[in-house]
C-alpha positions as CSV (number, residue, x, y, z in Angstrom):
1,M,116.9,135.7,101.9
2,L,114.3,132.9,102.1
3,Q,112.8,132.2,98.7
4,Q,110.2,129.8,97.3
5,F,111.9,126.6,96.2
6,D,112.6,126.5,92.5
7,I,111.7,123.1,91.1
8,N,114.5,123.5,88.6
9,N,116.9,122.9,91.6
10,I,115.7,119.3,92.0
11,P,118.6,118.0,89.9
12,Q,121.2,119.8,92.2
13,L,119.5,118.2,95.2
14,V,119.5,114.8,93.6
15,E,123.2,115.0,92.8
16,R,124.0,116.0,96.4
17,L,121.7,113.4,98.1
18,F,121.9,110.2,96.0
19,P,125.2,109.0,97.4
20,L,123.6,109.3,100.9
21,W,120.2,107.8,100.2
22,K,120.9,105.2,97.5
23,V,119.5,101.7,97.5
24,D,122.4,99.3,97.9
25,G,123.1,97.3,94.7
26,A,121.0,99.5,92.5
27,E,122.3,101.4,89.4
28,D,123.0,105.1,89.8
29,S,120.2,106.0,87.4
30,F,117.7,104.2,89.6
31,N,119.2,105.7,92.8
32,K,118.8,109.2,91.4
33,L,115.2,108.5,90.5
34,Y,114.7,107.1,94.0
35,V,116.1,110.2,95.6
36,E,113.9,112.4,93.4
37,M,111.0,110.4,94.7
38,I,111.9,111.2,98.3
39,I,112.3,114.9,97.4
40,R,109.0,115.1,95.6
41,T,107.1,113.0,98.2
42,N,108.1,115.7,100.7
43,M,106.9,118.6,98.5
44,H,103.3,119.5,99.3
45,E,100.9,121.7,97.5
46,N,101.4,124.8,99.6
47,K,103.7,127.9,99.7
48,M,106.1,126.4,102.3
49,Q,108.8,125.0,100.1
50,F,111.8,127.2,100.8
51,Q,115.4,127.6,99.6
52,L,118.5,129.7,100.3
53,T,120.9,130.4,97.5
54,E,124.2,132.2,97.1
55,E,125.4,133.3,93.7
56,N,122.8,131.1,92.1
57,Q,124.0,128.0,93.9
58,L,121.5,126.1,96.1
59,C,122.7,126.2,99.8
60,A,119.8,124.8,101.7
61,I,116.1,123.7,101.4
62,A,113.3,123.4,103.9
63,F,109.9,122.0,102.9
64,A,107.0,122.2,105.4
65,A,103.4,121.0,105.6
66,V,100.4,121.1,107.9
67,K,97.9,118.4,108.6
68,N,95.8,117.6,105.5
69,D,98.3,119.1,103.0
70,I,98.4,117.0,100.0
71,N,101.1,115.8,97.7
72,D,100.8,115.6,94.0
73,S,101.4,112.0,93.1
74,T,101.4,112.5,89.3
75,W,105.2,112.3,89.0
76,L,105.4,109.2,91.1
77,D,102.6,107.4,89.2
78,F,104.3,108.2,85.9
79,Q,107.7,106.9,87.2
80,L,106.2,103.7,88.5
81,E,105.0,102.8,85.0
82,K,108.6,102.9,83.7
83,L,110.2,100.7,86.4
84,N,110.7,97.0,86.5
85,E,109.1,94.9,89.3
86,T,112.2,95.0,91.6
87,E,112.6,98.8,91.1
88,R,108.8,99.3,91.6
89,N,109.0,97.3,94.9
90,S,111.9,99.5,96.1
91,F,110.0,102.6,95.3
92,M,106.9,101.4,97.0
93,T,108.8,100.3,100.1
94,G,110.4,103.7,100.4
95,Q,107.1,105.4,99.8
96,K,105.3,103.4,102.5
97,Y,108.1,104.2,105.0
98,L,107.8,108.0,104.2
99,Q,104.1,107.8,104.5
100,M,104.2,105.9,107.8
101,M,106.6,108.4,109.4
102,E,104.5,111.3,108.1
103,E,101.4,109.9,109.7
104,R,103.2,109.2,113.0
105,T,104.4,112.8,113.1
106,F,101.1,114.3,112.1
107,A,99.5,112.3,115.0
108,Y,101.3,114.5,117.5
109,M,100.3,117.8,115.8
110,T,97.4,120.2,116.2
111,E,96.2,122.8,113.8
112,E,98.6,125.2,115.3
113,D,101.6,123.1,114.4
114,I,103.7,122.7,111.3
115,K,105.8,119.8,110.1
116,L,109.3,120.2,108.6
117,C,109.1,117.5,105.8
118,L,112.5,117.8,104.3
119,F,115.5,119.8,105.4
120,V,118.8,119.7,103.6
121,S,121.9,121.9,104.1
122,I,124.2,121.7,101.2
123,K,126.6,124.5,102.3
124,K,128.0,124.6,105.8
125,G,126.2,127.2,108.0
126,Y,123.1,127.3,105.9
127,G,121.1,124.7,107.9
128,K,120.7,126.9,110.9
129,K,120.1,129.9,108.7
130,I,117.2,128.4,106.7
131,L,115.6,126.9,109.8
132,S,115.7,130.2,111.6
133,E,114.2,132.1,108.6
134,A,111.6,129.4,108.1
135,A,110.7,129.5,111.8
136,D,110.2,133.3,111.6
137,C,107.9,132.8,108.6
138,F,106.0,130.0,110.5
139,K,105.6,132.2,113.6
140,K,104.2,135.1,111.5
141,L,101.7,132.6,110.1
142,G,100.6,131.7,113.7
143,Y,102.2,128.3,114.1
144,K,103.3,127.4,117.6
145,N,105.5,124.3,117.1
146,I,107.7,122.7,114.5
147,Y,107.6,118.9,114.2
148,L,109.9,116.7,112.2
149,W,110.9,113.1,111.9
150,T,114.3,111.8,111.0
151,D,116.3,108.6,111.1
152,G,119.7,107.2,112.1
153,E,121.1,108.1,108.7
154,C,121.0,111.8,109.6
155,N,122.9,113.7,112.2
156,V,120.4,113.2,115.0
157,Q,122.6,114.9,117.6
158,W,122.2,118.2,115.6
159,Y,118.5,118.3,116.6
160,F,119.3,117.9,120.3
161,D,122.0,120.5,120.0
162,N,119.5,123.0,118.4
163,G,116.7,122.8,120.9
164,Y,114.5,120.1,119.5
165,E,112.7,117.8,122.0
166,L,112.6,114.0,121.3
167,L,109.1,112.7,121.4
168,Q,109.5,109.2,120.0
169,E,112.3,106.8,119.2
170,D,111.6,103.5,117.4
171,I,113.3,100.8,115.4
172,Y,112.0,100.3,111.9
173,E,112.3,96.6,111.4
174,P,112.0,96.4,107.6
175,F,115.2,98.4,107.3
176,S,117.0,96.7,110.2
177,T,119.4,93.8,110.1
178,E,120.6,91.5,112.8
179,D,123.7,93.7,113.2
180,F,122.1,97.1,112.7
181,K,118.9,98.6,114.1
182,Y,117.4,101.3,111.9
183,K,116.3,104.0,114.3
184,T,113.6,106.6,113.7
185,Y,113.0,109.8,115.7
186,I,110.2,112.3,116.0
187,F,111.1,115.8,117.4
188,R,109.3,119.0,118.3
189,K,110.5,122.5,118.8
190,K,108.5,125.4,120.1
191,I,108.6,128.4,117.8
192,S,109.8,131.4,119.8
């Protein structure tokens, strides 16, 4: 059953995600903090931060927002004070990227749309389940479309396979190299 996200589950998410989202060459302690920054940046002050659990184990999360939802930056501001200059620059680079992609996605949306900010399936089979249950909730609230952005580090094909329509594909130069083009994607799916 869909539940409100329990903030006490952030450490479980961090442990699961930091090997995937780490900053190359950084210490594990910084990488865990960096992943927590990504998680918290995607949490908005609304009632649309969901989780699915099984036997008290986190299986999947889905965080959503509408235009003009705000994010509490208190945690980020506090963390920035404790970081050295290199770490602070990494944090701010990541923060700027997240903010840019959020703004690009919101630009497509109307007041009848909702944005999936963060979606993580920890246990196989729970990704579809949480998105289905969240979509049912969004539909009851009157939303017509789900928007999301992702990048090449995710399984982009999953979105195509599950009925999402590609609206925009770009290359994000700051994260690209001569040998690797860092791709970003914006998708939409009608809520049925």
